[in-house]
PAKOLMI-122056 format. One line per field, with one value per residue: residue in three letters; x, y, z of N, C-alpha, C in turn. Coordinates in pm, 1 decimal. Layout:
PAKOLMI-122056
rest: c(ALA  ...)
nc1: c(X  ...)
nc2: c(Y  ...)
nc3: c(Z  ...)
cac1: c(X  ...)
cac2: c(Y  ...)
cac3: c(Z  ...)
cc1: c(X  ...)
cc2: c(Y  ...)
cc3: c(Z  ...)
END
This chain:
PAKOLMI-122056
rest: c(UNK  UNK  UNK  UNK  UNK  UNK  UNK  UNK  UNK  UNK  UNK  UNK  UNK  UNK  UNK  UNK  UNK  UNK  UNK  UNK  UNK  UNK  UNK  UNK  UNK  UNK  UNK  UNK  UNK  UNK  UNK  UNK  UNK  UNK  UNK  UNK  UNK  UNK  UNK  UNK  UNK  UNK  UNK  UNK  UNK  UNK  UNK  UNK  UNK  UNK  UNK  UNK  UNK  UNK  UNK  UNK  UNK  UNK  UNK  UNK  UNK  UNK  UNK  UNK  UNK  UNK  UNK  UNK  UNK  UNK  UNK  UNK  UNK  UNK  UNK  UNK  UNK  UNK  UNK  UNK  UNK  UNK  UNK  UNK  UNK  UNK  UNK  UNK  UNK  UNK  UNK  UNK  UNK  UNK  UNK  UNK  UNK  UNK  UNK  UNK  UNK  UNK  UNK  UNK  UNK  UNK  UNK  UNK  UNK)
nc1: c(8649.8  8498.3  8727.9  8935.6  8723.3  8722.8  8983.1  9020.4  8776.5  8761.7  8829.3  8663.4  8449.5  8336.5  8520.0  8460.4  8284.8  8485.7  8672.8  8488.6  8432.4  8708.5  8763.4  8586.0  8578.4  8874.7  9024.9  8916.5  8778.3  8469.3  8117.1  8047.6  8267.0  8344.5  8120.2  8135.1  8378.4  8285.2  8114.9  7857.6  7534.5  7551.2  7386.1  7386.2  7644.0  7636.6  7449.9  7587.2  7816.4  7691.9  7562.5  7796.4  7908.1  7718.6  7755.1  8028.5  7989.1  7833.3  7999.4  8209.4  7984.9  7928.2  8181.3  8352.7  8619.2  8755.1  8707.5  8808.6  9057.3  9124.0  9072.4  9281.0  9478.3  9471.3  9539.0  9768.0  9904.1  9853.7  10035.1  10285.5  10289.7  10319.0  10538.5  10730.7  10697.9  10819.7  11017.2  11204.0  11063.5  10861.8  10760.4  10650.0  10361.8  10278.6  10399.8  10247.9  10017.1  10085.6  10163.2  9865.0  9705.5  9862.7  9847.2  9532.5  9540.2  9665.6  9460.7  9275.4  9373.3)
nc2: c(12652.3  12368.1  12253.7  12238.0  12086.4  11846.1  11760.5  11655.1  11457.6  11348.9  11081.9  10934.2  10911.9  10725.8  10578.9  10681.0  10906.0  11061.5  11065.1  11228.6  11462.2  11551.9  11612.9  11836.0  12016.5  12033.4  12000.8  12183.2  12132.7  12131.4  12085.4  11943.7  11832.0  11670.3  11493.7  11384.3  11237.7  11080.5  10943.6  10985.6  11216.5  11588.8  11647.8  11432.7  11454.4  11735.3  11653.7  11470.3  11599.3  11793.6  11631.1  11512.1  11695.0  11748.2  11547.0  11558.2  11794.0  11665.9  11510.8  11671.9  11819.3  11625.8  11551.8  11787.7  11851.3  12008.2  12259.5  12255.6  12227.6  12477.1  12650.1  12605.6  12647.5  12939.7  13014.2  12951.7  13113.5  13337.0  13288.8  13306.7  13567.9  13687.7  13618.7  13672.5  13976.1  14014.0  14177.6  14217.2  14364.3  14447.3  14228.0  14084.9  14059.8  13957.5  13713.1  13590.0  13596.8  13379.5  13174.9  13105.1  13075.0  12825.1  12673.8  12653.3  12511.3  12255.7  12153.1  12098.3  11921.4)
nc3: c(-14018.4  -14099.8  -14208.7  -13963.4  -13844.6  -13960.7  -13942.2  -13678.3  -13705.4  -13905.2  -13968.6  -13883.9  -14065.2  -14361.7  -14620.4  -14856.0  -14791.6  -14687.8  -14930.4  -15098.8  -14932.3  -14852.3  -15134.2  -15189.3  -15000.5  -14871.1  -15115.1  -15290.3  -15526.2  -15790.7  -15702.6  -15946.0  -16064.4  -15862.5  -15873.8  -16121.0  -16140.8  -15893.9  -15997.4  -15953.5  -15889.7  -15898.0  -15700.5  -15537.6  -15454.9  -15308.8  -15115.8  -14950.8  -14877.5  -14717.2  -14583.8  -14438.6  -14304.9  -14086.3  -13949.0  -13853.0  -13713.1  -13489.9  -13429.4  -13272.3  -13082.6  -12928.0  -12813.4  -12782.9  -12865.0  -13089.5  -12964.8  -12712.4  -12832.9  -12957.0  -12730.9  -12563.3  -12731.3  -12757.0  -12465.6  -12512.9  -12684.6  -12553.2  -12329.8  -12456.6  -12542.7  -12332.3  -12193.7  -12412.8  -12337.3  -12108.7  -11844.1  -11630.7  -11294.2  -11392.4  -11506.5  -11311.4  -11289.4  -11547.5  -11502.0  -11295.1  -11433.3  -11629.6  -11456.2  -11353.8  -11589.6  -11725.1  -11483.7  -11520.4  -11775.1  -11686.2  -11517.8  -11736.7  -11855.8)
cac1: c(8581.4  8521.9  8885.9  8931.9  8637.8  8779.4  9135.5  8980.2  8679.0  8742.7  8864.9  8529.4  8394.8  8382.0  8616.5  8383.9  8265.2  8642.9  8716.0  8396.7  8454.7  8827.5  8778.0  8506.4  8669.1  9043.5  9092.3  8808.5  8715.6  8366.0  8020.9  8031.1  8397.6  8331.6  8011.7  8190.4  8483.4  8257.6  7985.6  7692.0  7474.2  7622.6  7261.0  7408.1  7767.1  7579.1  7382.8  7688.4  7913.7  7625.7  7567.3  7919.7  7911.3  7636.4  7809.4  8123.4  7963.4  7752.3  8106.7  8233.1  7909.1  7943.2  8339.6  8436.2  8751.8  8804.0  8696.4  8917.2  9205.9  9103.7  9086.8  9430.8  9580.3  9442.3  9608.9  9916.0  9930.8  9880.2  10177.4  10384.2  10282.4  10351.3  10709.1  10820.4  10705.2  10846.3  11082.6  11220.7  10982.2  10733.1  10679.5  10593.6  10234.5  10314.7  10458.7  10131.8  9902.1  10124.3  10124.4  9746.5  9701.8  9920.5  9721.2  9411.5  9561.3  9683.3  9339.9  9198.3  9421.0)
cac2: c(12566.6  12256.1  12216.1  12185.7  11957.0  11720.2  11719.6  11631.0  11395.1  11302.1  10945.4  10872.2  10914.8  10619.1  10593.9  10734.4  11044.3  11104.0  11110.7  11317.9  11561.5  11631.5  11670.0  11956.2  12133.7  12065.5  12029.2  12288.8  12057.0  12165.4  11996.5  11882.0  11780.8  11535.7  11421.8  11333.2  11170.3  10955.1  10888.5  11024.1  11346.4  11673.5  11703.4  11382.0  11542.7  11828.2  11592.9  11400.6  11717.2  11864.4  11506.2  11481.9  11846.0  11750.3  11415.6  11624.0  11849.8  11593.4  11472.0  11768.8  11863.5  11529.2  11530.4  11915.5  11824.0  12103.0  12370.6  12240.3  12258.8  12635.4  12731.9  12574.3  12736.3  13067.4  13018.3  12917.4  13221.7  13448.9  13283.3  13309.7  13693.6  13720.6  13551.1  13771.0  14101.7  13981.0  14252.5  14268.3  14376.0  14470.4  14120.9  13983.1  14038.5  13863.4  13577.4  13512.8  13552.9  13264.5  13056.4  13114.1  13004.6  12696.5  12589.0  12615.2  12409.6  12134.7  12101.6  12032.9  11758.6)
cac3: c(-13955.2  -14194.4  -14213.2  -13812.6  -13788.4  -14033.4  -13906.6  -13569.5  -13678.1  -14041.3  -13995.1  -13811.9  -14215.7  -14417.4  -14689.5  -14963.0  -14749.1  -14656.7  -15026.6  -15145.7  -14843.7  -14892.9  -15271.4  -15160.5  -14854.5  -14889.3  -15240.0  -15343.1  -15653.0  -15778.4  -15683.5  -16103.2  -16057.1  -15779.5  -15917.0  -16233.9  -16062.5  -15794.4  -16111.9  -15862.3  -15938.6  -15826.3  -15572.6  -15461.1  -15377.2  -15217.7  -14998.3  -14910.7  -14819.8  -14590.8  -14421.4  -14349.6  -14221.1  -13977.5  -13880.1  -13802.8  -13575.9  -13446.0  -13311.7  -13199.7  -12976.2  -12815.6  -12780.3  -12774.6  -12914.8  -13127.8  -12895.9  -12624.8  -12867.2  -12969.8  -12615.2  -12564.1  -12826.5  -12718.5  -12368.5  -12556.1  -12740.4  -12449.7  -12228.2  -12542.1  -12554.5  -12169.9  -12211.7  -12480.8  -12275.3  -11930.2  -11827.1  -11479.0  -11221.2  -11484.6  -11526.3  -11203.1  -11318.1  -11645.8  -11464.3  -11191.5  -11528.5  -11696.1  -11364.0  -11356.8  -11731.9  -11687.8  -11413.1  -11593.5  -11884.4  -11639.5  -11494.5  -11828.3  -11893.2)
cc1: c(8558.8  8646.3  8938.9  8857.6  8673.0  8899.2  9070.6  8878.9  8672.1  8738.2  8735.9  8444.0  8409.4  8461.1  8554.4  8330.8  8380.0  8673.7  8662.8  8437.7  8594.2  8840.9  8713.5  8575.0  8813.4  9101.6  9063.9  8780.7  8541.8  8226.0  8043.4  8141.2  8421.6  8248.3  8061.5  8265.8  8427.0  8153.1  7834.4  7625.3  7538.3  7499.8  7345.4  7569.9  7744.5  7531.3  7491.6  7768.2  7816.9  7580.0  7694.5  7940.8  7825.3  7704.4  7922.7  8110.9  7926.8  7894.6  8155.9  8137.1  7907.8  8102.8  8415.3  8579.3  8826.4  8773.6  8786.0  9092.7  9231.6  9147.8  9226.6  9510.8  9581.1  9537.4  9772.8  10000.3  9945.4  10029.9  10262.6  10387.7  10359.9  10481.1  10785.7  10803.8  10745.6  11002.1  11114.1  11094.1  10837.3  10649.5  10642.9  10425.3  10224.1  10332.0  10317.4  10036.1  9962.5  10118.3  9968.6  9688.0  9739.3  9827.9  9587.5  9416.3  9580.0  9577.1  9255.6  9222.6  9406.2)
cc2: c(12440.0  12243.9  12125.7  12080.5  11841.6  11659.5  11633.0  11498.6  11312.4  11154.1  10858.4  10835.7  10772.9  10665.3  10685.9  10864.8  11112.1  11163.3  11246.6  11451.4  11608.8  11675.9  11841.3  12047.5  12137.9  12105.1  12151.5  12253.8  12135.4  12045.6  11903.0  11814.9  11639.7  11446.6  11322.8  11232.4  11036.6  10910.6  10909.5  11198.5  11445.4  11708.8  11570.3  11408.3  11645.3  11767.6  11541.8  11470.5  11755.6  11724.9  11510.1  11603.4  11803.8  11626.1  11459.6  11704.0  11798.3  11553.8  11538.7  11815.3  11743.1  11528.1  11672.2  11927.4  11951.7  12235.4  12367.1  12266.5  12390.4  12705.4  12709.6  12653.4  12876.2  13097.0  13003.6  13033.5  13314.1  13430.3  13326.5  13473.6  13733.4  13736.5  13630.7  13928.7  14093.5  14071.4  14312.1  14289.8  14418.3  14346.3  14015.8  13973.8  13925.1  13734.0  13518.0  13484.8  13390.8  13150.3  13012.5  13059.1  12863.4  12603.7  12549.4  12506.2  12275.7  12075.7  12045.6  11906.8  11666.2)
cc3: c(-13997.5  -14145.0  -14067.1  -13780.7  -13846.2  -14006.1  -13790.3  -13574.2  -13843.1  -14074.0  -13918.5  -13946.1  -14255.6  -14559.4  -14831.6  -14906.9  -14734.5  -14822.2  -15098.7  -15062.3  -14849.4  -15036.2  -15218.9  -15091.3  -14892.6  -15072.5  -15329.8  -15498.3  -15640.6  -15775.3  -15845.6  -16086.8  -15974.0  -15821.3  -16076.7  -16209.6  -15967.1  -15887.5  -15982.6  -15927.7  -15862.4  -15699.3  -15484.5  -15383.8  -15254.2  -15090.1  -14879.9  -14821.7  -14678.7  -14482.4  -14367.3  -14272.6  -14101.2  -13907.9  -13791.5  -13722.4  -13485.8  -13337.8  -13211.1  -13087.6  -12880.1  -12752.0  -12717.9  -12785.6  -12969.0  -13044.2  -12770.1  -12692.7  -12906.0  -12834.5  -12576.1  -12643.3  -12794.4  -12599.4  -12418.0  -12559.0  -12638.3  -12353.3  -12332.4  -12558.3  -12431.2  -12176.3  -12270.8  -12419.9  -12173.7  -11937.1  -11696.9  -11391.6  -11299.0  -11529.1  -11431.6  -11235.4  -11440.2  -11588.9  -11370.5  -11299.7  -11617.3  -11621.0  -11366.9  -11451.3  -11746.5  -11634.1  -11447.1  -11699.6  -11809.3  -11549.2  -11573.7  -11861.4  -11786.9)
END
């Protein structure tokens, strides 16, 4: 989840926050490694990562971009599954469901 939040809102962090957060979350560096590189304490790195988590979660609470993305991804996956399973008359129900899902997606856009 942290990676998704960072993908959506990471550019809103300061450069220093991004560097530390990327090293911890994306590059899987230890607190000690990051602290040494950044010239701060392990506790400072820990606090900064937690603060970044709260900041990113706050953006999501306000904007809901990740929530909408995940919902749309699920809908697209369902459409793909229905389309792959389409066979003649048995597919009539699938086509109705595809139409309903796509209508819902269009309303959100």
